[in-house]
Residue frames as a rotation matrix with the C-alpha (Angstrom) as fourth column:
MET 1
0.319 -0.487 0.813 -35.20
0.230 0.872 0.432 7.80
-0.919 0.049 0.391 66.77
LYS 2
0.705 -0.015 0.709 -35.24
0.709 -0.013 -0.705 9.13
0.020 1.000 0.002 63.23
THR 3
0.892 -0.396 0.220 -33.23
-0.376 -0.918 -0.127 12.15
0.252 0.030 -0.967 64.31
ILE 4
0.409 -0.777 0.478 -30.59
-0.467 0.272 0.841 9.98
-0.784 -0.568 -0.252 65.96
VAL 5
0.301 -0.263 0.917 -30.25
0.659 0.752 0.000 7.79
-0.689 0.604 0.400 62.87
GLY 6
0.843 0.064 0.534 -30.19
0.470 -0.572 -0.672 10.88
0.262 0.818 -0.512 60.63
THR 7
0.803 -0.574 0.158 -27.58
-0.587 -0.716 0.379 12.57
-0.105 -0.397 -0.912 62.82
VAL 8
0.249 -0.718 0.650 -25.35
-0.098 0.649 0.754 9.46
-0.964 -0.251 0.091 62.88
LEU 9
0.477 -0.005 0.879 -25.70
0.804 0.406 -0.434 9.12
-0.354 0.914 0.198 59.12
ILE 10
0.931 -0.122 0.343 -24.74
0.060 -0.878 -0.475 12.75
0.359 0.463 -0.810 58.51
LEU 11
0.605 -0.748 0.272 -21.78
-0.653 -0.271 0.707 12.51
-0.455 -0.606 -0.653 60.92
THR 12
0.275 -0.481 0.833 -20.59
0.329 0.861 0.389 9.34
-0.904 0.167 0.395 59.18
ILE 13
0.684 0.025 0.729 -20.77
0.726 -0.119 -0.678 11.00
0.069 0.993 -0.100 55.77
LEU 14
0.902 -0.351 0.253 -18.94
-0.346 -0.936 -0.064 14.09
0.259 -0.029 -0.965 57.02
ALA 15
0.452 -0.765 0.459 -16.27
-0.430 0.264 0.863 11.97
-0.781 -0.588 -0.210 58.68
GLY 16
0.358 -0.277 0.892 -15.77
0.675 0.737 -0.042 10.03
-0.645 0.617 0.450 55.43
CYS 17
0.820 -0.026 0.571 -15.48
0.446 -0.597 -0.667 13.20
0.358 0.802 -0.478 53.35
ASN 18
0.820 -0.536 0.199 -13.04
-0.558 -0.674 0.483 14.69
-0.125 -0.508 -0.852 55.82
ALA 19
0.333 -0.713 0.617 -10.77
0.025 0.661 0.750 11.62
-0.942 -0.235 0.238 55.55
SER 20
0.475 -0.144 0.868 -10.73
0.853 0.320 -0.414 11.77
-0.218 0.936 0.275 51.77
ARG 21
0.942 -0.158 0.296 -9.70
-0.055 -0.943 -0.329 15.43
0.331 0.293 -0.897 51.83
GLN 22
0.557 -0.785 0.270 -6.70
-0.546 -0.102 0.832 14.52
-0.626 -0.611 -0.485 53.93
ASN 23
0.224 -0.464 0.857 -5.68
0.499 0.810 0.308 11.83
-0.837 0.359 0.413 51.43
GLU 24
0.789 0.104 0.605 -5.94
0.600 -0.343 -0.723 14.30
0.132 0.934 -0.333 48.57
ALA 25
0.873 -0.462 0.156 -3.46
-0.480 -0.870 0.109 16.60
0.086 -0.170 -0.982 50.24
ALA 26
0.447 -0.739 0.504 -0.93
-0.122 0.508 0.853 13.82
-0.886 -0.443 0.137 50.82
PRO 27
-0.037 -0.522 -0.852 1.77
-0.961 -0.217 0.174 13.56
-0.276 0.825 -0.494 48.14
ALA 28
0.888 0.316 -0.335 1.65
-0.426 0.839 -0.338 10.53
0.174 0.443 0.880 45.89
PRO 29
0.561 -0.726 0.398 4.27
0.016 0.490 0.871 7.92
-0.828 -0.483 0.286 46.71
SER 30
0.532 -0.479 -0.699 7.31
-0.843 -0.378 -0.383 8.32
-0.081 0.792 -0.605 44.50
HIS 31
0.825 -0.246 0.508 8.86
0.203 0.969 0.139 5.26
-0.527 -0.012 0.850 42.92
ASP 32
0.871 -0.486 -0.076 11.53
-0.309 -0.419 -0.854 7.24
0.383 0.767 -0.515 41.08
LYS 33
0.223 -0.852 0.474 14.20
-0.954 -0.092 0.284 6.26
-0.198 -0.516 -0.833 43.55
TYR 34
0.219 -0.088 0.972 13.80
-0.155 0.980 0.123 2.62
-0.963 -0.177 0.201 42.48
TYR 35
0.893 0.162 0.419 14.26
0.374 0.252 -0.893 3.25
-0.250 0.954 0.164 38.74
VAL 36
-0.225 -0.964 -0.144 17.47
0.417 -0.228 0.880 3.68
-0.881 0.138 0.453 36.82
LYS 37
0.782 0.472 -0.408 17.23
-0.108 -0.541 -0.834 6.24
-0.614 0.696 -0.372 34.06
THR 38
-0.280 -0.856 0.435 19.19
0.454 0.281 0.845 5.39
-0.846 0.434 0.310 30.92
GLU 39
0.086 0.225 -0.970 19.46
-0.705 -0.675 -0.219 7.09
-0.704 0.703 0.101 27.59
GLN 40
0.421 0.134 0.897 18.55
0.403 0.858 -0.317 4.82
-0.812 0.495 0.308 24.70
THR 41
0.026 -0.479 -0.877 20.89
-0.706 -0.630 0.323 5.31
-0.707 0.611 -0.355 21.80
ILE 42
0.805 0.163 0.570 20.88
0.299 0.718 -0.628 3.78
-0.511 0.677 0.530 18.36
PRO 43
-0.276 -0.958 -0.076 24.18
0.370 -0.179 0.912 3.74
-0.887 0.223 0.404 16.53
GLU 44
0.461 0.425 -0.779 24.02
-0.450 -0.644 -0.619 6.07
-0.765 0.636 -0.106 13.56
ARG 45
0.708 -0.192 0.679 24.63
0.630 0.607 -0.485 4.83
-0.319 0.772 0.550 10.06
PRO 46
-0.300 -0.856 -0.421 27.85
0.382 -0.512 0.769 6.14
-0.874 0.071 0.480 8.59
VAL 47
0.643 0.467 -0.607 27.42
-0.293 -0.582 -0.758 8.62
-0.707 0.666 -0.238 5.76
ILE 48
0.154 -0.551 0.820 28.69
0.777 0.580 0.244 7.29
-0.610 0.600 0.517 2.45
ASN 49
0.332 -0.124 -0.935 30.52
-0.290 -0.957 0.024 10.10
-0.898 0.263 -0.353 0.65
ASP 50
-0.389 -0.536 -0.749 32.35
-0.902 0.057 0.428 8.07
-0.187 0.842 -0.505 -2.01
SER 51
0.522 0.750 0.406 29.95
-0.656 0.657 -0.371 5.40
-0.545 -0.072 0.835 -3.24
LYS 52
0.664 -0.315 -0.678 32.39
-0.503 0.482 -0.717 3.95
0.553 0.817 0.162 -5.80
SER 53
-0.451 -0.892 0.032 35.07
-0.603 0.279 -0.747 3.17
0.657 -0.356 -0.664 -3.22
VAL 54
-0.331 0.415 0.848 32.49
-0.809 0.337 -0.481 1.80
-0.485 -0.845 0.224 -0.76
SER 55
0.749 0.619 -0.238 31.03
-0.642 0.588 -0.492 -0.40
-0.164 0.521 0.838 -3.51
ALA 56
0.288 -0.734 -0.615 34.47
-0.476 0.448 -0.757 -1.72
0.831 0.511 -0.220 -4.44
HIS 57
-0.626 -0.537 0.565 35.28
-0.733 0.159 -0.661 -2.35
0.265 -0.828 -0.494 -0.78
LEU 58
0.026 0.725 0.688 32.05
-0.779 0.446 -0.441 -4.24
-0.627 -0.525 0.576 -0.08
GLU 59
0.782 0.188 -0.594 32.49
-0.576 0.579 -0.576 -6.26
0.236 0.793 0.562 -3.28
SER 60
-0.167 -0.928 -0.333 35.97
-0.537 0.369 -0.758 -7.31
0.827 0.052 -0.560 -2.17
LEU 61
-0.573 0.029 0.819 34.65
-0.786 0.265 -0.559 -8.35
-0.234 -0.964 -0.129 1.24
ALA 62
0.489 0.843 0.223 31.92
-0.695 0.531 -0.484 -10.43
-0.527 0.081 0.846 -0.39
ARG 63
0.620 -0.308 -0.721 34.33
-0.553 0.480 -0.681 -12.04
0.556 0.821 0.127 -2.88
ALA 64
-0.443 -0.859 0.256 36.58
-0.778 0.226 -0.587 -13.12
0.446 -0.459 -0.768 0.00
VAL 65
0.071 0.548 0.834 33.85
-0.798 0.532 -0.282 -15.47
-0.598 -0.646 0.475 1.28
PRO 66
-0.840 -0.423 0.340 34.38
-0.188 0.814 0.549 -19.07
-0.510 0.397 -0.763 0.11
HIS 67
-0.461 0.599 0.655 32.17
0.775 0.631 -0.031 -20.26
-0.432 0.493 -0.755 -2.80
VAL 68
0.549 0.566 -0.615 31.38
0.134 -0.786 -0.604 -16.71
-0.825 0.249 -0.507 -3.95
LYS 69
0.144 -0.464 0.874 32.28
0.965 0.260 -0.021 -16.49
-0.217 0.847 0.485 -7.64
ASP 70
-0.640 -0.274 0.718 31.56
0.496 -0.861 0.113 -12.80
0.587 0.428 0.687 -8.07
ALA 71
-0.062 0.619 -0.783 29.95
0.896 -0.312 -0.317 -9.92
-0.440 -0.721 -0.535 -6.21
ASN 72
-0.505 0.003 0.863 28.45
0.529 -0.789 0.312 -6.64
0.682 0.615 0.397 -7.35
CYS 73
-0.275 0.348 -0.896 27.46
0.864 -0.319 -0.389 -3.74
-0.421 -0.882 -0.213 -5.17
VAL 74
-0.242 0.285 0.928 25.36
0.506 -0.779 0.371 -0.67
0.828 0.559 0.044 -5.88
VAL 75
-0.581 0.006 -0.814 25.18
0.760 -0.354 -0.545 2.19
-0.291 -0.935 0.201 -3.37
ILE 76
-0.144 0.601 0.786 22.27
0.437 -0.674 0.596 4.60
0.888 0.429 -0.166 -3.38
GLY 77
0.584 0.299 0.755 22.35
-0.447 -0.658 0.606 7.20
0.678 -0.691 -0.251 -0.61
ASN 78
-0.214 -0.627 0.749 23.37
-0.977 0.140 -0.162 5.34
-0.003 -0.767 -0.642 2.54
THR 79
0.539 0.464 0.703 22.07
-0.450 0.864 -0.226 1.95
-0.712 -0.195 0.675 1.38
ALA 80
-0.489 -0.719 -0.494 24.25
-0.857 0.290 0.427 -0.66
-0.164 0.632 -0.757 -0.29
ILE 81
0.735 0.644 0.212 22.83
-0.551 0.750 -0.366 -3.63
-0.395 0.153 0.906 -2.18
VAL 82
-0.405 -0.914 -0.019 25.27
-0.830 0.359 0.428 -6.51
-0.384 0.189 -0.904 -2.62
GLY 83
0.777 0.595 -0.204 24.50
-0.620 0.672 -0.405 -9.25
-0.104 0.441 0.891 -5.12
VAL 84
-0.256 -0.875 0.411 26.59
-0.712 0.458 0.532 -12.42
-0.654 -0.156 -0.740 -4.96
ASN 85
0.461 0.275 -0.843 27.01
-0.802 0.536 -0.263 -15.05
0.380 0.798 0.468 -7.65
VAL 86
-0.112 -0.433 0.894 27.55
-0.677 0.692 0.251 -18.64
-0.727 -0.577 -0.371 -6.58
ALA 87
-0.963 -0.258 -0.080 27.84
-0.241 0.686 0.686 -21.90
-0.123 0.680 -0.723 -8.49
GLU 88
-0.307 0.912 -0.273 24.57
-0.890 -0.173 0.423 -22.80
0.338 0.373 0.864 -10.23
ASP 89
-0.147 0.233 -0.961 24.63
-0.086 0.965 0.247 -26.42
0.985 0.119 -0.122 -9.06
LEU 90
-0.975 -0.222 0.003 24.36
-0.011 0.038 -0.999 -25.55
0.221 -0.974 -0.040 -5.35
ASP 91
-0.217 0.942 -0.256 21.12
0.822 0.317 0.473 -26.32
0.526 -0.108 -0.843 -3.54
ARG 92
0.380 0.506 0.774 19.05
0.140 -0.859 0.493 -23.61
0.914 -0.079 -0.397 -1.87
SER 93
0.961 0.008 -0.275 20.19
0.275 -0.015 0.961 -24.29
0.004 -1.000 -0.016 1.67
ARG 94
0.091 -0.996 -0.024 23.84
0.951 0.080 0.298 -24.03
-0.294 -0.050 0.954 0.66
VAL 95
-0.247 -0.104 0.963 23.17
0.604 -0.794 0.070 -20.76
0.757 0.599 0.259 -1.18
GLY 96
0.741 0.586 0.327 21.42
0.073 -0.555 0.829 -19.45
0.667 -0.590 -0.454 1.93
THR 97
0.711 -0.562 -0.423 24.43
0.621 0.220 0.752 -20.40
-0.330 -0.797 0.506 4.04
ILE 98
-0.294 -0.838 0.460 26.77
0.951 -0.303 0.056 -18.58
0.092 0.454 0.886 1.66
LYS 99
0.095 0.425 0.900 24.51
0.310 -0.872 0.379 -15.52
0.946 0.243 -0.215 1.69
TYR 100
0.959 0.245 -0.139 24.55
0.185 -0.175 0.967 -15.59
0.213 -0.954 -0.213 5.49
SER 101
0.289 -0.935 -0.205 28.36
0.887 0.181 0.424 -15.87
-0.359 -0.305 0.882 5.46
VAL 102
-0.345 -0.347 0.872 28.57
0.711 -0.703 0.001 -12.81
0.613 0.621 0.489 3.21
ALA 103
0.544 0.627 0.557 26.26
0.063 -0.693 0.718 -10.92
0.836 -0.356 -0.416 5.56
GLU 104
0.846 -0.307 -0.436 28.46
0.503 0.189 0.844 -11.95
-0.177 -0.933 0.314 8.49
ALA 105
-0.168 -0.962 0.215 31.56
0.983 -0.149 0.106 -10.68
-0.070 0.229 0.971 6.69
LEU 106
-0.238 0.149 0.960 29.83
0.419 -0.875 0.240 -7.39
0.876 0.460 0.145 5.88
ARG 107
0.754 0.617 -0.227 28.56
0.431 -0.204 0.879 -7.02
0.496 -0.760 -0.419 9.44
LYS 108
0.316 -0.734 -0.601 32.07
0.870 -0.028 0.492 -6.32
-0.378 -0.678 0.630 10.67
ASP 109
-0.695 -0.522 0.495 32.39
0.695 -0.665 0.275 -3.34
0.185 0.535 0.824 8.31
PRO 110
-0.608 0.489 -0.626 30.71
0.206 -0.664 -0.719 -0.03
-0.767 -0.565 0.303 9.25
TYR 111
-0.531 0.422 -0.735 29.41
-0.809 -0.511 0.291 0.46
-0.253 0.749 0.612 5.70
GLY 112
-0.691 0.207 -0.693 28.46
-0.299 0.791 0.534 -3.17
0.659 0.576 -0.484 5.18
LYS 113
-0.957 0.290 -0.025 26.54
0.137 0.373 -0.918 -3.51
-0.257 -0.881 -0.397 8.42
TYR 114
-0.192 0.939 -0.284 23.43
-0.225 -0.324 -0.919 -1.96
-0.955 -0.112 0.274 6.87
ALA 115
-0.713 -0.130 -0.689 23.80
-0.696 0.010 0.718 -3.49
-0.086 0.992 -0.097 3.41
VAL 116
0.491 0.833 0.257 21.19
-0.666 0.548 -0.506 -5.68
-0.562 0.077 0.824 1.74
VAL 117
-0.658 -0.751 0.056 22.58
-0.589 0.559 0.584 -9.03
-0.470 0.352 -0.810 0.55
THR 118
0.582 0.813 -0.019 20.99
-0.642 0.445 -0.625 -11.10
-0.500 0.375 0.781 -2.20
ALA 119
-0.560 -0.724 0.403 22.10
-0.300 0.631 0.715 -14.33
-0.772 0.280 -0.571 -3.84
ASP 120
0.502 0.796 0.340 19.31
0.179 0.289 -0.940 -14.39
-0.846 0.532 0.003 -6.44
LEU 121
-0.311 -0.706 0.636 20.90
0.750 0.229 0.621 -14.99
-0.584 0.670 0.458 -9.85
ASP 122
0.205 0.486 0.850 18.56
0.900 -0.436 0.032 -12.64
0.386 0.758 -0.527 -11.72
LEU 123
0.973 0.202 -0.112 18.93
0.231 -0.857 0.461 -9.83
-0.003 -0.474 -0.880 -9.20
ALA 124
0.277 -0.946 -0.167 22.69
0.295 -0.081 0.952 -10.22
-0.915 -0.312 0.257 -9.02
GLY 125
-0.304 -0.339 0.890 22.80
0.937 0.062 0.344 -9.92
-0.172 0.939 0.299 -12.82
ARG 126
0.591 0.585 0.555 20.66
0.647 -0.755 0.108 -6.77
0.482 0.295 -0.825 -12.73
LEU 127
0.857 -0.344 -0.383 22.94
0.125 -0.583 0.803 -5.31
-0.499 -0.736 -0.457 -10.07
LYS 128
-0.113 -0.944 0.310 25.96
0.647 0.167 0.744 -6.10
-0.754 0.285 0.592 -12.26
ASP 129
-0.054 0.172 0.984 24.38
0.941 -0.320 0.108 -4.24
0.334 0.932 -0.145 -15.19
ILE 130
0.905 0.412 0.107 23.51
0.340 -0.850 0.402 -1.27
0.257 -0.327 -0.909 -12.99
ARG 131
0.549 -0.777 -0.308 27.04
0.279 -0.177 0.944 -1.23
-0.788 -0.604 0.120 -11.56
GLN 132
-0.315 -0.677 0.665 28.56
0.867 0.079 0.492 -1.21
-0.386 0.731 0.563 -15.07
ASP 133
0.295 0.507 0.810 26.23
0.775 -0.623 0.108 1.59
0.560 0.595 -0.577 -16.17
ILE 134
0.965 0.007 -0.263 27.18
0.192 -0.705 0.683 3.65
-0.180 -0.709 -0.682 -13.12
ASN 135
0.142 -0.989 -0.028 30.88
0.443 0.038 0.895 3.08
-0.885 -0.140 0.444 -13.86
ASN 136
-0.363 -0.220 0.906 30.25
0.932 -0.088 0.352 4.21
0.003 0.971 0.237 -17.46
GLY 137
-0.985 -0.149 -0.083 28.81
0.157 -0.982 -0.106 7.50
-0.065 -0.118 0.991 -16.19
ARG 138
-0.322 0.937 0.133 25.09
0.294 -0.034 0.955 6.89
0.900 0.346 -0.265 -16.43
PRO 139
-0.487 0.112 0.866 23.23
-0.688 -0.660 -0.301 8.79
0.538 -0.743 0.398 -13.66
VAL 140
-0.990 0.029 -0.142 22.11
0.114 0.761 -0.639 6.86
0.089 -0.648 -0.756 -10.61
GLN 141
-0.575 0.818 -0.018 18.65
-0.568 -0.415 -0.710 8.48
-0.589 -0.398 0.703 -10.45
GLY 142
-0.142 0.521 -0.842 17.48
-0.932 0.217 0.291 6.42
0.334 0.826 0.454 -13.41
PHE 143
-0.554 -0.165 -0.816 17.95
-0.069 0.986 -0.152 3.23
0.830 -0.028 -0.558 -11.43
ALA 144
-0.766 0.211 0.608 15.86
-0.643 -0.258 -0.721 4.22
0.004 -0.943 0.333 -8.42
ASP 145
0.300 0.954 0.005 12.74
-0.952 0.300 -0.058 2.32
-0.057 0.013 0.998 -9.51
GLU 146
0.382 -0.218 -0.898 14.71
-0.328 0.876 -0.353 -0.74
0.864 0.429 0.263 -10.55
LEU 147
-0.726 -0.685 -0.061 16.57
-0.141 0.235 -0.962 -0.77
0.673 -0.690 -0.267 -7.24
ALA 148
-0.425 0.665 0.614 13.29
-0.889 -0.179 -0.422 -0.39
-0.171 -0.725 0.667 -5.35
ASP 149
0.597 0.626 -0.501 11.98
-0.729 0.684 -0.015 -3.45
0.334 0.374 0.865 -7.21
ILE 150
-0.072 -0.722 -0.688 15.15
-0.125 0.691 -0.712 -5.36
0.990 0.035 -0.140 -6.39
VAL 151
-0.879 -0.271 0.393 14.97
-0.390 -0.069 -0.918 -4.56
0.276 -0.960 -0.045 -2.69
GLY 152
-0.094 0.940 0.328 11.25
-0.975 -0.020 -0.221 -5.35
-0.201 -0.341 0.918 -2.64
ARG 153
0.473 0.294 -0.831 11.73
-0.627 0.775 -0.083 -8.74
0.619 0.560 0.551 -4.32
VAL 154
-0.298 -0.712 -0.636 14.34
0.003 0.665 -0.747 -10.14
0.954 -0.225 -0.196 -2.01
MET 155
0.928 0.321 -0.187 14.02
0.171 0.079 0.982 -11.28
0.330 -0.944 0.018 1.54
PRO 156
0.361 -0.880 0.309 17.11
-0.418 -0.449 -0.790 -9.41
0.834 0.156 -0.530 2.67
GLN 157
0.531 -0.384 -0.755 19.69
0.799 0.523 0.296 -10.68
0.281 -0.761 0.585 5.09
PHE 158
0.743 -0.230 0.628 20.72
-0.250 -0.966 -0.058 -7.58
0.621 -0.114 -0.776 7.02
PRO 159
-0.144 -0.885 -0.443 24.17
0.344 0.375 -0.861 -7.83
0.928 -0.277 0.250 8.59
SER 160
-0.601 -0.073 0.796 22.97
-0.589 -0.633 -0.503 -5.69
0.541 -0.771 0.337 11.51
ASP 161
0.482 0.856 0.188 20.44
-0.796 0.339 0.501 -8.43
0.365 -0.391 0.845 12.42
ILE 162
0.354 -0.421 -0.835 23.15
0.145 0.907 -0.395 -11.03
0.924 0.019 0.382 12.99
ARG 163
0.664 -0.141 0.734 23.96
-0.737 -0.284 0.613 -11.72
0.122 -0.949 -0.292 16.62
SER 164
-0.298 -0.816 -0.495 27.10
-0.518 0.574 -0.634 -13.54
0.802 0.068 -0.593 17.66
PRO 165
0.141 0.408 -0.902 26.69
0.397 0.811 0.429 -16.40
0.907 -0.418 -0.048 20.16
ASP 166
-0.593 -0.432 -0.679 28.15
0.779 -0.095 -0.620 -14.36
0.203 -0.897 0.393 23.03
GLU 167
-0.862 0.382 0.334 25.57
-0.380 -0.922 0.073 -11.57
0.336 -0.064 0.940 22.60
SER 168
-0.746 0.663 0.061 22.44
0.359 0.477 -0.803 -12.01
-0.561 -0.577 -0.593 24.66
PRO 169
-0.604 0.582 0.545 19.22
0.598 -0.120 0.792 -11.84
0.527 0.804 -0.276 22.66
VAL 170
-0.902 0.412 0.129 16.71
-0.421 -0.778 -0.467 -9.12
-0.092 -0.475 0.875 23.38
HIS 171
-0.707 0.707 -0.022 13.35
0.704 0.706 0.084 -10.60
0.075 0.044 -0.996 24.34
ASP 172
-0.749 0.591 0.300 10.18
-0.491 -0.799 0.347 -8.73
0.445 0.112 0.889 23.65
LYS 173
-0.710 0.507 0.490 7.25
-0.351 0.349 -0.869 -9.48
-0.611 -0.789 -0.070 25.94
LYS 174
0.215 0.833 -0.509 5.00
-0.909 -0.019 -0.416 -9.87
-0.356 0.553 0.753 22.90
HIS 175
0.166 -0.237 -0.957 7.02
-0.736 0.617 -0.280 -12.83
0.657 0.751 -0.072 21.64
VAL 176
-0.839 -0.437 0.324 7.29
-0.536 0.565 -0.628 -14.73
0.091 -0.700 -0.708 24.92
LYS 177
-0.210 0.773 -0.599 4.98
-0.157 0.577 0.801 -17.72
0.965 0.263 0.000 25.06
GLN 178
0.535 0.511 0.673 3.01
-0.751 -0.077 0.655 -18.63
0.387 -0.856 0.343 28.15
ASN 179
0.927 -0.179 -0.330 4.93
0.251 0.949 0.190 -21.92
0.279 -0.259 0.925 28.43
ASP 180
0.052 -0.983 0.178 8.21
0.438 -0.138 -0.888 -20.02
0.898 0.125 0.423 28.60
LEU 181
0.043 0.009 0.999 7.18
-0.619 -0.784 0.033 -18.17
0.784 -0.620 -0.028 31.76
């Protein structure tokens, strides 16, 4: 009886091992035919060769926005910082709306799309001083730390972040709540 049970047990084990060897030789199912392969591209920032003309152009775009008294732009590398001056008696929400309008106007320009917009009175004044010093021939490298402080102080409104109502928003799975599903 023990031999029969032992023989059946050994045959069962061998049969099981034999089946797994056959599965190992079988090719894995391919799901590639169900996927569409696309190349993800990010639009490249335009290279700014003439920073003075780009600064003047972005300043004129910002000044064209209603309620903007003055605008100053400083370009370092491929980054433009635009400071706008508005009336001092405006409340914060109105200033934020004007800043957003300036960012919207700059968004349509290839150089302005990646600009940093600030409506802070102190920062706009510092940008104006830097702009005048640059126009007077002072080297730009001396302003690098000051510009880093300016960019670090503001909560920038990037024109590239603005989406028009007809553009569909991109949803990230991390930001979707359970109730939304």
